[in-house]
Structures are given as C-alpha cells and as structure tokens.
N, C-alpha and C positions, 0 to 999 in steps of 0.2 A: 578359317582354319578351325581343325577340334583339337580335342585332347588326344594323347595317345592310345593306343589300341590295349586293350587286354591282352595277357599274355598267348600265344597259340593259335593256333589254326583258324578257331571257329573266331577269334577278334571279340569275347563278348565276355561280360563276367559270369561264373559258375560257381554261385555261393550253394553252398550243400547244406544249409542249414536249413531246418525244415520247421513251418508254421501252423496254427491255426488246428483244424481238428486232424491236421495226417502226426502234427507234433504231438498231439493228446494219445493220438494210438499208438504211435510210436514207442511213447515215455511208457503207456502199458504193458506193450508188448515187452517190452526191454527187463521188465520185473521178474522174469521167467526166466533169463539168459545166464550163459557164466560169465561171470565178471572178471576182466580182463584189468589189473590197476594201471595205470599212465603216471609220469615221472613229469616235473613240470615242462620240460623241455616236452613232451609228446603233446601236455595240454595245450599249450603256447601253438603247437603245430597244428593240430585239432581243430582250434578257433579259429585259426586264419584259413583251413580249408571250410571252413563253417561262412562265413565272413566273403569269401570271394578273393579273399587275399593270394591265395594259391593256386589260383586258377591257372592252368586247366585242369590242376588235378582233382582225379575224383576219391580219391583216398593214400590209402598208406602203399608203400612201393614195394612191388612185388621183385626175385632175384636178379632177374633181366634186367629190369631197370636200374635196382642198384648199382649192379656193376658196369653198367653204362655210365653210370653218373659219377659213380667215380674213376673209372676210365676215361673218359673222353668228353665227360659234363652234356651226355646227350642220354633219353630212356631210350626204350627198344622200338619207338615208334619216330625216331628222330628227334622227337623237341628238347629243344635245349633246355635243363637244368644241373646248377652247380656242386647242389648239397644233398644227400641223400635224406629224404623224407621217409621213414620208418619208425615202425612201433615193436617192441620188444617183448617177451616174457620169457620163464624159465622154463629149461626141457618140461618137467613136470607138467607143467599146466598145458603148453602146447602138445604132448601126445594125448592128453584128454579130450582138445579139442579137433571135433571130427570135420575132415574137408569139407567145406559149402555150408559149416554150420554160424547161424547166426550170434555171435556175441555183443554182449554189452562193455562200454569204456568208463571205467570211472576216475576219475583223480583220485591218488593216493590219499590225498592231502585233507581233504575232506569229504571224500565217499560220493560225491555226486556223479550222478549217470551223466554222461557230457554226449553220450553217442551210441550209436549199433554198428556193427559193420559187419558183414558177409566176408569169411575167412575163404577166399579161394587159393591161400598158398602160405607153406609154413616152409621155412629155410634159413639157416644157419649160415655165418659170416665170417670172414675173416676180419677180424675189427679191428686189430692190427694195421691189415694191409687199406681198412677206411680210415686211419687214423692216419697212414703215411701220405695219403691221395688228400685228404679234405685238409689238414691241419699243416699238413708238411713235416710232421713230428710224432713219434710217439713215446715221446715221453708224458708220466701223469703227472707232471707238475701243471704241465699243459691245463688247462682247466675244461677245456671242450674236450679233449684226449680222455681226461678221467671218467668226464660223462660216457662217454663212448663205452669204455671198458668195463664200468658198473653195468652196462646194462643186459636186461637179461640175454641168455644163450641163442635163442631163437627168433625170429622174424614172423610177425604176422603178417598180411598183405591182402589188400581189398577192400572193396568200397564202403565208405561210412556214408552214414547218414547223423547230421548233427545235430543235437538236441538244445545245447547251452553255450551261450558264451562266457559260463562263469561267472566271477564277480565284476569283470571289465565294465562293464556298461553302467552299472551303480557306484561303485568304489571311484571308478576315474568317469565321472559323468560330468560331461561339456569337453573332455580330452579324447577318451576314446572315439577313433572314427572307424567305419568301414567302410571299404571302396567306394562303393554305392553312395557313401554321406561327404568323401572326399572330394569325387569329380561332379557330385551337385553345387559343392563350395566352391569350386574352382569352375562352373561353368556359370554362376551366380555373380562371381565378380571379374566374369570375362577374362579367364586367365586360358591359354593351351599351353603358352611353355611354363612350365612349372619345375621346379630343382628343388628335390629334397633334401634337409639338412638332417643326415642319422646322429640320433645323441644317443648316450646315456650317464653321461655329467649334465650340470649346468653349463650355462655358453658364457666362457673368457673371453677377453679381447680378439684374442687370436679366430675363435669363431664367429662372433660377431662382423670380423673383417669379412671373412668367408662367404658367409650369409651376404652383406653388402655389396661383393664382388655378383654375385650370384643375380643380385637383384638389377644390378646394371646390363645385364644381355637376356633376362627372363623378364617376365610377367608378374613372377613374385617366387617367395619361397617357400613353402612347406615346413617348418618346424617339426620333424617327425620321430617321435619321443618311444622310447622302448620302455615299456610298462611290464613286462615279466621280470624273471629272475635275476638278479644281477649277482656280483662276487662283493665278497664281505671287503665292507669298507666302502663302495658304493653308495652314493645318496639318494634318498628315497625319490620318487616319482613325483609327492606330493611337492616336497621342497622345489625341486627343479623346477618343477612347473610356475612354481611363487617366481622363483628368479627369471626365468624365460620370462615369462608376463610383464616384469617388474622393468626386464632391458627393452620387450617389445615398444611397451609404453613410454621409454624416455628416449632412447636412441634409435629408434626407426621410423620411417614416413608411416604413414596411417596407410593402412590395406594394402601394404607391400609383403606382409608376414602373414602367416598362419601358423597355428600349432597344433596339431592332433598326435594320436596315441596309438601305440599297437602293440599286442598282446604276446610279442615273442619272447623265449629267453635271449640272451646274447649266447653265439658256438664260440666265440674267439677265433675265427678261422681266415682272418686277415683277407689276404686275393678273393678266395673262394666265395666269404661272408660276403664283400664289397660286390659279386656280381649276385648272388642271392638277394641285395639289400635294391639292387637296382631292378630285379627281375618282379619283386613285388609291390614295388614305387612303380612300374610301370601299371600295375593293374589297380593301383591308387589314383592313375591318373598323371603322374608325373614324368615329364619328358627328359628330365634329366638327374643325376644324382652328384652331391658336392662329394667329391672326392679326394680328400684332402693327406694328410702324413700319417700314415699307420693306421689305416681305416679298418675298423675291427681287432687291431692285435693286441699281443699282451704281451708282456717279457719283452724280449727281444728274440722272439721267434720269425719274423718277416724284416725282411728290409723296407725304409720309409718309404719307399714308393714303389712296392711289388701290388700292391692293391690298383695302381695308375696300368702298369705295365700289362694287368694282365686282359683289361679288359681288348689290347691291340693282340693277343694270343687267341682270341676266342674266333670262330668264324665270324663272317661277316652277315648283318641280318639275323642273328643271335637275339639282340634284343632290339626293341623300338627307343626304351629309352637308355641315353648316354650318358656316360662320365663327363661330369664337369672338373677336370684336373688341374689342382690348384697347390702349388709349390709349398713350401714350408713359411708359415710366414710368421711375424716377430713383432716387437715393440723395439723400433732401433731408437736410441735415443740422439744420434745427429740428423737424422730424418726427421727428426722430433713426431713421432707416429708410427702406426701400423706400416708393415712391409712387407716386401718378401724377398726371399734368395733372386727375383728378376728382377726387382725394380731397386732393390739396396745396393749400394756400392763398398758399405763399409764392412770392419771386422767385427766378427764374435764378441771383443770388447763391448762394441756400442750394444750389442744385442742382447734384450730378453725372450728368451724362447718360454712359450708358452705351454704347458700342461696341464691335461684336467689332472692327473695325476696329480703333479706338483704343484698344485692350488689346493688339491685335497689335503695331502702333507701338511701344507703350511700352516693354514685353518686348522686342523686337528690336534698341532702342536700348539696353535695358539700365537704364532708365527704373525709381525704386521705383514699386509699387503698390499705393493703398491698398488694406485689405481692405473697405471700402466699394465696391469697385469688383469685385472677386472673392474668393472665399473662400480664406484662405491655403493649403488643402492643395492645392487646385488651381493656384493661381499656384507652388507649389513644383512641380508637374509639370512647366509650362508655362516658367518659369526656366530647366529641367535641360533642358526640349529648346532653347532657343534659345541656351542655352551650350553646347548640342554644334553647334551649327549655327555656330555661334563658331569653336570651336575645330577644326572643320573645314577652315573659311576658313585660318584662322591655318597650318593644318598644309601646305593647299595653296599658299598662297604662300609658307610657306617653303622647299617644296620645287622650287617652280617658279623660287626666287631661286639655289636651290644648282645648280639643272640649266642 
C-alpha cells in the first residue's frame, strides 16, 4: 500500500517554488518589473502553489477556468477544482500591463516580492455570480463574500514562479509543513491510510472524539492547522498549537497523531471549501478528510451537513481523498461520555452540544467551563490566553485614562 496520489493526471507534486541559482536570478530580474500587490488570501494561495499544495495548478486561473470552476467544479481541461484561485488588481493597473508582460507579485502587508508571473490574460468577472456559486450567498456580512467584493475589478492570469514562502517557515517552525514533508512523515511512520482533521480552533472534547473515531479506522490522524488569517475573535496559532500538543500528549496513544500547519486564509465557503480541503489534503498525502458538522461554515449560511452531501454530488473519481463523514457529536450525561446522534438514544436535555464558538464565548466572558466540554489541561492554556487579553485591555484603558 502507498499514499494517495497527488491531484491531477500526472499524479505527482508540482511545486512552483524556485531554489538556488534559479531563485537568485529571478529575484534580481523581478527588481525591474511592475509590482502588483497581493491580499493575504492571494499570498496564501500563492504559497500553496509554491509548495505544491495546489498541484497541478501552475498559476492563477484564466476566465475559462474561473467560469468552469464556478459553474460545474471543473477547469477548462476537465480537471476537478471546487473554488476559483484568482489574482485581481485595479482596472487602471491592469490597463498599464501588456499581454505577455512579466510582473512581480508583492505582499501588500510587508512589501516582500513573493513571485513573478507572466500575464497571459486580463479579464473582468461577475463577482456576485462567483459569490452565489461558491458561498451560496451574496450577503457582505459573510466574510468570504466581503473579500471577493473588495477585490480589484480585473483578474490577471498566468503561470507563476514562486520566490518565497513568506514568514511561515520561521514564524511557525516545527508546525508549518509542505506536502513533500508531510508525505515523508507519513511514509516514515508507515502510514498509508491517513485522515486529515481540519482546524482553525483549539480542540475541544468533540474534536478529540472525531479524531479518535478516525484513528480507529485509519493508520493515523494528521491534525492540519490553518496558519493564515482568521476572523476577529479566533484564537492565534501559537495558542492553538500549545493546546493541541497538550491534548495529544495527555489523551492520545503515542504515534497515532501528527500535527502540521498550512498557509491559507479561511474562505468560510462551507461545502465548497470542504471539497478544496479534501483536494489539497490529497496533495499532502491524506487518504481521508474528517468532515463533521458545519465544516468550514460561518453563521447560518449552510446546513449542518451540507458539506457531507456535496461529496455525493460531485462526479465519481473527482478526488482520491474521501470524506470521513461523522454525525453531530456531544457529551451525554446519561451515556456518561461522548456520543453521536447515531449512538445516543437520549434527548437533548441530556446532551451538552460542543462548539468552538461557544467555547470561545464562555472563556472570553470568564465563565466556568465543564471538563465535559474541554480537557482541564487545555482549558488552563486557553484561560491563561484570555486572562492575558483582559489584562492588556485593562492596561490600555488605564494608560488611556491617565493620558
């Protein structure tokens, strides 16, 4: 048995990150190019192209690919792809860029030149149409919709040469991992059946239960943590990592779980994002993706199990990585333990429904949290984080009052 193949016909990773003399030469060449600024979402997408996480893409999508992905999950050549990977700029800048011109792509936050790109195509899109297709809504209260509506009016398409992974390898040393590295990790462990667990939160008892169900049927679980930008109120990566490492150390059998991080922002695209999560986990070497309640959702925009259903609606053979669909899980007082809708016969009055949002709210408001909700060792780390936030606010208010 071997790990799943990378996505695409060639069945091999296609990283676009330059190295050595080639990298040095391209960096020098980039100094004379027109610069186009990248949003944090575009930076994350670019780094995924660089490390092979978006294999077999070779750059940002053109109009035919954008249209096909929005309409029916396929690019112009028939490749399955669930969410457009595009780069935008202003109409004024697009007009000044010639067809076939090489441009430098720059992180808008720190000015770092991240890549060069040959502009093969410039096109405008119907942003509302993209939002309706991808997010199932055009409401700008949805954070993913807001991002698309804020982007430039013209998309630029073409192949990229990636020059940098940004701050991820240094800022998240020991947690950030490329597909080459995760595949080697799994091979060294002798794992071929690997379930990815997607998380942007610290893990509570329900998450722990999902991971343990997966361990029962797979060789191991890869807790794959989002390291890109979150929405306000989400817990930073270093705190999440500490909480997850503590949970693994105390409550999992040794060598059944590994942790890694990847550089994307959340899109909050619910079912479509679940498909993207499965696709790039295939590139990272995972045979399965754990899909629980409201995967990659936000607010009430998606039904609790729409991300389960969508895997049954795409053509067979679209992905090698398959969903591990798990029902709503919770603590049941009568069962005296964790259970799911499929295993627990009791009523809602006996159940403690767990969610990351609810946990964050309780901790931020200083409420007591039961160890039925989260392990005491994890709660200790999270309480310290929230107490630190409160102290910072109090110091700020105090200094402001004195000023």
